[in-house]
C-alpha positions, 0 to 999 in steps of 0.5 A, a space after each residue: 091313914 098316914 103315908 108310912 102306914 099306907 106303904 106298909 100296908 101295900 108292901 104287906 098286901 104285895 108280899 101276901 100275894 107273892 107268897 100265895 103265888 110261890 105256894 101254888 108254884 111249888 106245889 106244882 112241882 112234886 106231882 109234875 115230877 111223878 107224872 113225867 117220871 111215869 111217862 119216862 118209865 113207860 117209855 122205857 119199858 115200851 121200847 126196851 129192845 129185845 135182848 138188850 141188857 143194861 145194868 140196874 145202876 145204868 138204868 138208875 142213873 138214867 131215871 135219876 137224870 131224867 128227874 133232874 131235868 123234869 125238876 127243872 122243867 117244873 121250876 121253870 114253869 112255876 117261875 114263869 107263872 109266878 106273877 100270874 099265880 100271885 094275882 089271879 083268883 083261886 079258880 083262874 089260877 087253877 085252870 092256868 096250872 091245868 093248862 100248863 100241866 096238860 101242855 108239858 105232859 102232852 109234850 112228853 107223850 108226843 116225845 114217847 111217840 116221836 122216839 118210837 118213830 124216829 128213835 131219837 127224842 124230839 129234835 129239829 125234824 119236828 118242825 117238818 110239820 110246818 115246812 112240809 105238807 102240814 095237812 098231809 103230815 097231820 093225816 099220817 099222824 092220825 093214821 099211824 098214831 093213837 091220837 085219841 088214846 094219847 089225848 085221853 091219857 094226857 087228860 087222865 094224867 093231867 086230872 091226877 096231877 092237878 088234883 095232887 097239887 090241890 091236895 098239897 096246897 090244901 094241906 099246906 093252908 093252915 101253915 100258910 095262914 100262919 105264915 101270913 100272920 108273921 111279921 113282914 120281915 119274916 115273910 120276906 125272908 120266906 118268900 126269898 128262900 122259896 124263890 131261891 129253892 125254885 131257882 136252884 131247881 131251875 139250875 138242876 144242880 148245886 155245883 156245876 153249870 145248869 143242865 144242858 143237852 150234854 148231860 143226857 149222856 149218863 151211860 154208854 147206851 145211846 138208848 138209855 141216854 135217849 130216855 132222859 129228856 122229857 118232851 118240854 126239854 127235848 123240844 127246847 134244845 130242838 128249837 135251839 138247834 133249829 135257831 143256830 143252824 144257819 141258812 145255807 140257801 145263798 151260796 154267795 153270802 159268805 163271798 159277798 160279805 168278803 168282797 167277791 161277787 163270785 167264787 171265780 172272782 175269788 179263784 182268780 186271786 189264788 190262781 185256782 181254775 176258774 173255767 166254771 164253778 164245778 171245776 173250781 170245786 173239784 180242784 178245791 179237793 184234788 190232791 197230788 197223787 201220794 208216791 208209790 209205796 206210801 205206807 198207810 199208818 195209824 193216825 192219832 189226832 188229839 184235840 186238847 182242851 184249851 191247850 195254849 202255846 204260851 206255857 210252853 215258852 216258859 217251860 224250865 226246871 222250876 217251871 215244868 208244865 209239859 212233864 213227860 211231853 218235854 223229852 219227846 219234843 226232841 224227835 218231834 215236828 213242833 210248829 210254834 207260831 200256830 194259830 186255832 181256827 176258832 175260839 171254842 171247842 165245838 166250832 174248832 171241831 167242825 173247822 178241823 173235821 169239815 173245814 168249815 168257817 160256818 158254824 154251827 153247821 151240823 146241829 141242823 140238817 147238814 149234820 143229818 147226811 154225810 159231808 163228803 169231805 168230812 176227814 173221818 169219812 175220807 179216812 174211812 173210804 180210804 180203808 181206815 177204822 175210824 174212832 172218836 174218843 173223848 173224855 167228855 160226854 158224847 151228847 154234847 152238841 149231839 156228837 153222839 149222832 152227828 159223828 156217826 153220820 160223818 164217818 166215825 165207825 165208833 164214838 167212845 165217850 166218858 160214859 163208855 170209859 166209865 163202863 170200862 174203868 168202873 173206878 172212873 168218876 164222872 165229873 162236870 165235864 166227863 171222866 178224867 183224861 187219864 182214862 182216854 190215854 189208858 184207853 187209847 194206849 190199850 187199843 193201839 196195843 191190840 194185836 191185829 185180828 187178822 193180817 192186813 187188819 185196817 189201820 186206825 184214825 183216831 180223833 181224840 177230845 180231852 176235857 180236864 183242862 177246863 174250868 173249874 180246873 178240877 183234878 183227881 184226888 190222888 194227883 199231886 200238883 207239881 210245884 210251879 215257880 210262877 216267877 218264871 211265868 212272863 205272861 199275864 198274872 191278873 187271873 185268879 185261876 192261873 195256877 189251878 189252870 196251869 195245874 190242869 194244863 200240866 196234868 193233860 200235857 203230861 199224859 199226852 207225853 206219856 202216851 207219846 213215849 209208850 207208843 214211840 217206844 212200842 211195836 207201833 212206832 213205825 206204823 203210827 203218826 201222833 199229832 196234837 193241837 189245842 182247840 183254842 187259847 185259854 182265857 186264864 192266860 191273859 187278854 193280850 192287849 199289849 201289842 208285843 203280845 197280840 200274836 199270842 191271842 190265838 196261839 196253840 201248839 201243833 206237834 207231830 211225832 212219828 213223822 218219819 221225815 225232816 220237819 222242814 223249814 216251816 216250824 216258826 212260820 205262821 200256820 193254823 188249824 186250816 193246815 193241819 189235815 192237809 199236812 197229816 193226810 199225806 204223811 199217814 198215807 191217806 188220799 181222798 176228797 178232803 178240802 185243800 183248806 191250807 198247806 202242807 206244813 212239811 213241804 218247803 215254804 213257797 211265795 204261791 198264794 195258796 202256800 203263803 205262810 199266813 194264819 187264818 182265824 175263821 172268824 175273820 182275822 189273819 196274821 202274817 209274819 209282821 202283824 195281824 188284822 181283821 180282814 177287809 180293814 186296813 186300820 185294824 192292822 197291828 205290828 206284833 211283835 213290834 218291828 223295826 224299821 217301822 216300814 217292815 210292819 204294815 198292812 199288806 193289801 195283797 195278803 188281805 186279798 188272798 186271805 179273804 178269797 181263801 176264807 170266802 171260798 171255804 164258805 162258798 164250798 160249804 154253802 154250795 154242797 150242803 144247801 
């Protein structure tokens, strides 16, 4: 046989085997969907709370979303097994499929019982099976749960599923024979199409990013949303949470990485009490007493998705990126030299709410018990009604569970807003931000239920200013003269990003105008910042632009006092709540993570005008650098004379001490 003929024969043989494997994988998916869907329906009916009411559309959304996750599990199983299914004999391949089906169905049955006990799908607590007394745990499971009945049901469902799969495979056999007789090019095309189908099923969607945990939230009901994940999906996210949760066992780990042998050594640098670690820890959450008669006011804090500071620099008649916010700035405190604490939304949330440089902090055990210095918890203990409001899904990063533990009385998300406003469409990231500000304005306009009713602390998270930069169909994108944009223009998404930026900022401005012109104006403080700079606006490689790398706006409306002298001095997210809590009349054990920006500037180490990026970077009035690395110092913007811009070892030492003590406080308190 000639070499080309041999190659052709080998290619044809490999192609035939791959087609056989794809056929076995694809016929696994439909019966597996039926079995997993049946378990979900049983779980939904079995645990349906007495007196609980839900609309048929909500239940339908849950079942449909669950089906999408089931489809993804089936596709993943098929893709992972494809090599084995292609080369194993028929009997061995059938046994392998039966084993995988049995495992997937058993995980969903375990998830059913897990929900019945913990009232949540499988989460990282499940790994306690190996950390606690394993024998005792297994004995408890044997005693309290119908283990044999569950195993029998799993075996029956596996048998039915496998028989359905084999029946599908037999029905497809005639066409399969014909398929194997096709020319190699057509067989290769059929293989590619089948693989693409499995890959699309694995993604779970055609347009958006692949299905993730945040997509569990499809209704305002946590109970219904908990029915979405099957056992394999729930276990996968539990494993991810487990893996990402950092080991807090060594309280000195962060300090030592920053060059300090002990927290007392870092305290000495900053002039903090250093008689003992307990004394130091107490000092880190001790504040000056508020003046007598300080009124308690509503505090509305808005964390704007990707709200960069740079567009504000170019605001003008032909480049209106602020909309209704522009006229409000005349009566606001605008801190225009301001950095974010982190480069992501969830990491910034944790930096703001818990003053934590350790992240993800609350995805593991730390999020299951109250963090004493949590901003929301301190506000609630001070007599405030606490509300977390977002246009996205609260299932994202388990916010629906974590926030309730960390001091929020209510969590209102995109699903809740969709329930309140039936016309609201649920997009990739949630409902449009317009519904957030509409709900918030209506909430603040409600008359007090009784005299002396509690003031509100509201933490708002927007989402629309995020890729893919979609906007409501009826929103007219205003013309923007991009000639006014003095920043980088290399990104293809610059224009659509500026459009969504303007949409969100205009909504914020409209809300501010409504409140500040209404009856609540003297009883409300509104503040807003961005979670991080937006990536469409550049990479900031030029030294003259480097200081813009992490910059976001920070604006306060309703301060009721002079804005002070720090509006143009370097500052960052760590300074937000040390500024806002006294302004709103809230006292309590929140951390002294930064300085009060409404006070006069000071040269004291704890009051020095610098910005800190929790990932290990700092910025002063002359430049920015990576902590502990003099060679990383960059003069930004460039200054003359050159000796006015240089690495300052004292600045670096103090910023390392501040970051190290925040890290130590978290580890010491939550280990």
